[in-house]
C-alpha positions in Angstrom: -7.4 -5.3 -21.1 -5.9 -8.3 -23.0 -3.4 -6.0 -24.6 -2.2 -4.7 -21.2 -1.6 -8.2 -19.8 -0.2 -9.6 -23.1 2.4 -6.9 -23.1 3.3 -7.5 -19.4 3.5 -11.2 -19.9 6.0 -10.7 -22.8 8.2 -8.5 -20.5 7.9 -10.7 -17.5 8.7 -13.9 -19.4 12.1 -12.5 -20.4 13.1 -12.3 -16.7 11.2 -15.2 -15.2 11.1 -13.7 -11.7 10.4 -15.9 -8.7 7.3 -15.0 -6.8 6.2 -16.3 -3.4 2.6 -17.5 -2.8 2.3 -18.1 1.0 -1.2 -19.6 0.8 -0.3 -22.9 -0.9 -3.1 -24.6 0.9 -5.7 -22.6 -1.1 -7.2 -24.1 -4.3 -7.4 -20.8 -6.1 -3.7 -20.1 -5.5 -2.8 -23.6 -6.7 -4.8 -23.3 -9.9 -3.3 -19.9 -10.7 0.2 -21.1 -9.9 -0.3 -24.1 -12.2 -1.3 -21.8 -15.0 1.6 -19.3 -14.4 4.1 -22.2 -14.3 2.8 -24.1 -17.3 2.8 -20.9 -19.4 6.4 -20.1 -18.2 5.4 -16.6 -17.2 7.3 -16.7 -13.9 8.7 -19.2 -11.4 6.4 -19.7 -8.4 7.5 -20.6 -4.8 4.5 -22.1 -3.1 4.5 -22.1 0.7 2.9 -25.4 1.8 3.8 -28.9 3.1 4.6 -31.0 0.1 2.4 -33.9 0.9 -0.6 -31.6 1.3 -0.2 -30.1 -2.2 -2.4 -31.4 -5.1 -0.7 -34.0 -7.3 -0.5 -31.6 -10.2 1.5 -29.1 -8.1 3.9 -31.9 -7.0 4.3 -33.0 -10.7 5.2 -29.4 -11.7 7.9 -29.3 -9.0 9.3 -32.6 -10.3 9.4 -30.9 -13.8 11.3 -28.0 -12.3 8.5 -25.5 -12.9 8.1 -24.4 -9.3 9.4 -24.8 -5.7 7.4 -26.0 -2.7 8.8 -24.7 0.6 7.6 -24.7 4.2 9.3 -23.3 7.3 9.3 -26.6 9.1 11.2 -28.2 6.2 13.6 -25.3 5.5 17.2 -26.2 6.5 18.1 -22.5 6.3 15.5 -21.4 8.8 18.2 -20.7 11.4 19.9 -18.2 9.1 16.6 -16.6 8.2 15.9 -16.1 11.9 19.2 -14.4 12.4 18.5 -12.1 9.5 15.0 -11.3 10.7 16.2 -10.5 14.3 18.9 -8.3 12.8 16.4 -6.5 10.5 14.2 -5.7 13.5 17.2 -4.1 15.2 16.9 -5.4 18.7 13.1 -5.4 18.8 13.1 -9.2 18.3 15.1 -12.0 19.8 16.2 -14.9 17.7 13.8 -17.2 19.5 10.9 -14.7 18.7 12.1 -14.5 15.1 11.9 -18.3 14.8 8.3 -18.2 16.0 7.5 -15.4 13.6 8.9 -17.5 10.7 6.3 -20.2 11.4 3.8 -17.7 10.0 3.7 -18.2 6.2 3.5 -14.5 5.5 6.5 -13.7 7.6 8.4 -16.6 6.1 7.4 -15.6 2.6 8.3 -12.0 3.2 11.8 -13.0 4.4 12.3 -15.0 1.2 11.7 -11.7 -0.7 13.9 -9.7 1.7 16.8 -12.2 1.3 16.4 -12.1 -2.5 15.3 -15.7 -2.8 12.2 -14.3 -4.5 11.4 -11.0 -6.3 8.0 -10.5 -4.8 5.0 -11.9 -2.9 1.3 -12.3 -3.5 -1.0 -13.1 -0.5 -4.4 -12.3 0.9 -6.7 -15.0 -0.5 -7.2 -16.3 3.1 -5.4 -13.6 5.1 -6.5 -10.1 5.9 -4.8 -7.0 4.4 -3.1 -6.4 7.7 -1.7 -9.9 7.8 -0.2 -9.4 4.4 1.0 -5.8 4.8 2.4 -5.9 8.4 5.3 -8.2 7.5 6.1 -6.2 4.5 6.2 -2.9 6.5 8.3 -4.5 9.2 10.8 -6.3 7.0 10.9 -4.9 3.5 9.8 -1.4 4.5 9.1 1.7 2.4 11.4 3.3 -0.1 13.5 6.2 1.1 11.5 9.4 1.3 8.1 7.6 1.3 6.2 8.0 4.5 3.5 5.4 3.9 2.7 2.5 1.6 -0.6 2.9 -0.3 -2.9 0.7 -2.4 -4.0 1.4 -5.9 -6.3 -0.3 -8.4 -6.0 -0.5 -12.1 -9.5 0.0 -13.5 -10.1 -1.6 -16.9 -13.0 -1.3 -19.3 -12.5 -2.0 -23.0 -9.5 0.0 -24.1 -9.8 2.4 -21.1 -7.3 2.2 -18.3 -7.5 4.2 -15.1 -5.8 4.1 -11.8 -7.5 4.8 -8.4 -5.7 5.4 -5.1 -5.6 5.0 -2.1 -8.3 2.4 -1.9 -6.7 0.0 0.6 -4.4 1.3 3.3 -4.5 4.9 4.7 -7.7 5.8 6.4 -7.3 9.6 6.8 -4.1 10.7 4.9 -2.8 14.2 5.6 -1.4 16.4 2.9 2.1 14.9 3.0 0.8 11.4 2.7 -1.6 12.3 -0.1 1.4 13.8 -1.9 3.3 10.5 -1.5 0.2 8.6 -2.8 0.0 10.8 -5.9 3.7 10.4 -6.7 3.7 6.6 -6.2 0.5 6.3 -8.2 2.2 8.1 -11.1 5.1 5.6 -10.8 2.7 2.7 -10.8 0.8 4.1 -13.8 4.0 4.5 -15.8 5.1 1.0 -14.9 1.9 -0.3 -16.6 2.2 1.8 -19.8 0.1 4.8 -18.8 1.0 8.5 -19.3 -0.2 9.7 -15.9 -2.5 12.7 -15.7 -3.2 13.0 -12.0 -6.4 14.5 -10.5 -6.4 15.2 -6.7 -10.1 14.6 -5.9 -12.4 16.4 -3.4 -16.0 17.7 -3.2 -14.7 21.0 -4.5 -13.3 22.1 -7.8 -10.6 24.8 -7.8 -11.9 26.6 -4.7 -15.6 26.2 -5.3 -15.9 25.2 -1.6 -13.8 26.1 1.4 -13.1 23.6 4.2 -10.2 22.0 6.0 -10.8 18.9 3.8 -10.4 20.9 0.6 -7.4 22.8 2.0 -5.7 19.4 2.6 -6.0 18.4 -1.0 -4.9 21.8 -2.3 -1.8 21.6 -0.1 -1.1 18.0 -1.3 -1.3 19.2 -4.9 1.2 22.0 -4.2 3.6 19.6 -2.5 3.6 17.2 -5.5 4.3 20.1 -7.8 7.3 21.1 -5.6 8.7 17.5 -5.2 8.0 16.4 -8.8 7.6 19.3 -11.2 7.8 16.7 -14.0 4.4 15.3 -13.1 1.2 16.3 -14.9 -1.1 17.0 -11.9 -3.8 19.4 -10.8 -6.4 19.8 -8.0 -8.6 20.0 -6.2 -11.3 18.5 -8.4 -14.7 17.0 -8.2 -14.6 13.7 -10.2 -16.8 15.0 -13.1 -14.5 18.0 -13.6 -11.5 15.7 -13.7 -13.0 13.1 -16.0 -15.5 14.8 -18.3 -14.1 17.4 -20.8 -17.4 19.2 -21.1 -17.7 19.6 -17.3 -14.0 20.6 -17.0 -14.6 23.4 -19.6 -17.3 24.8 -17.3 -15.8 24.2 -13.9 -12.0 24.5 -14.5 -11.4 26.0 -18.0 -7.8 27.0 -17.1 -6.7 23.6 -15.8 -4.2 21.7 -18.0 -6.1 18.4 -17.3 -9.1 19.5 -19.3 -11.2 16.5 -18.1 -8.7 13.9 -19.3 -7.3 12.6 -16.0 -6.5 8.9 -15.8 -5.0 8.8 -12.3 -7.4 9.7 -9.5 -6.1 10.3 -5.9 -9.0 10.1 -3.4 -8.9 12.3 -0.2 -9.6 9.4 2.1 -9.7 5.6 2.2 -13.5 5.9 2.7 -13.9 7.7 -0.6 -11.4 5.6 -2.5 -12.8 2.2 -1.4 -16.4 3.3 -2.1 -15.3 4.9 -5.4 -13.6 1.9 -6.9 -16.4 -0.5 -5.9 -19.0 1.7 -7.5 -17.0 1.9 -10.7 -16.6 -1.9 -10.5 -20.1 -2.9 -9.7 -22.2 -0.2 -11.4 -19.7 1.0 -14.1 -18.6 -2.3 -15.3 -14.9 -1.7 -14.8 -12.6 -4.6 -13.9 -10.6 -3.7 -10.7 -7.1 -5.2 -10.5 -5.4 -4.9 -7.2 -4.9 -3.6 -4.7 -1.3 -2.9 -5.8 0.8 -1.9 -2.8 2.9 1.2 -3.6 6.0 2.6 -2.0 7.7 -0.6 -0.8 11.3 -1.5 -1.5 10.2 -4.8 -3.1 6.8 -5.7 -4.5 4.2 -7.3 -2.1 0.6 -7.4 -3.2 -2.6 -8.2 -1.4 -5.5 -10.2 -2.8 -9.1 -9.8 -1.8 -10.4 -12.8 0.2 -13.2 -12.9 -2.3 -10.8 -13.4 -5.2 -11.0 -16.0 -7.8 -8.2 -17.9 -9.7 -8.2 -15.2 -12.5 -7.6 -12.5 -9.9 -4.6 -14.4 -8.5 -3.2 -14.9 -12.0 -3.5 -11.3 -12.9 -2.2 -9.8 -9.7 0.8 -12.2 -9.9 1.6 -10.9 -13.4 1.4 -7.3 -12.1 3.6 -8.1 -9.1 6.2 -9.8 -11.4 6.0 -6.7 -13.7 6.8 -4.5 -10.7 9.8 -6.6 -9.9 11.0 -6.3 -13.5 10.7 -2.5 -13.4 12.4 -2.3 -10.0 15.3 -4.5 -11.4 15.6 -2.3 -14.5 15.8 0.9 -12.3 18.5 -0.7 -10.1 20.6 -1.7 -13.2 20.3 1.9 -14.5 21.6 3.3 -11.2 24.6 0.9 -11.3 
C-alpha cells in the first residue's frame, strides 16, 4: 500500500496539479489539504469564505501553498456564468447559471472545466449525486463512453485489486458493463496494475443459464471486440476468477487461471455489497470510489470518510490528471 502511494506522490509532485476541494468548511478536508500543501504534493484550491477558514489554512495561503476561493468573492463569476450557460447549450439562462454557481460543487466543477484546476474531490458532506451531477452536466463523459462508473482500489499488504462498478450504475446492461470493464482496465493501468479482468456472475462459463448470465457473456464479447488487447474473460463466479485451484476445476481452459485482479460486478447491488464485505470482513482497505469515464477527474468521498481518506483520494485524483495530461501530450 505504501509503495503504491509513494510512487504516485513522486509522479504527482513533478506536475503539482491544482485540485479543487468544494467543502472547505469541513475539518477533515482542511486537515487533508494542510498535509497535501505542506508536503508539496499538489496545489489545493479550497472553496470557502476566507474569514471562515482555520488560521492554519489562511497562513498556508499567505505562504503561497494554496488558494481560497468562493463564488461570492470571485470577480470572474460573470464569465463563468456565460461559459456555464454556453456549456448547457440553451438549457440554462445566464441568470440560472449564476444561481447554479452559488453551489460549491457547480462552482468547483466549472473551475475544472475552465482549466483553472485539474480535478475535484468532494463528497465529505455531499451525496454522491451532488458530486456526480455537476460533473456529468459540465465535464461530461469521454467520447464513446455511455456512462461514468465508480471503482475501488482494494489494498491488503502487497495485494492490489480493483472492483467496479460499486457506486453509480444500478442495473447496467451489456453495453454499459463493457464500458465499465474497459474504463476499469484504464484505471488499473494508471495505478501500476497489469489488468486481468473477470466479468462476474453467479455462473462460471455457462454453468447456469439466465438473462443475467447472458448479459455478462454479451458484455465480455463486446469488450473483446472493442479492445482485443485487453486480458478479459467471463462469465465467472468470484472463486473461479480468484482462486487458481477452483479455476482449474471450473474453468480449466480460461486464460485467467484464477489470477484476476480487476473484477466487474454485474450490478451496483453486487458491487457495493462485495467491496464492503472485502473491506469489513476481509481486511482490505477500500480507496474510492474513483469515478471513471469522465473527460476530467472528479472523485467522490464517502460522507463517513476521515482525513486519511481525503488525503489518499486527492492523490489518486491528482494522479488521474497527470495521466490524462500525459495522454493529451502524446496525441499532440
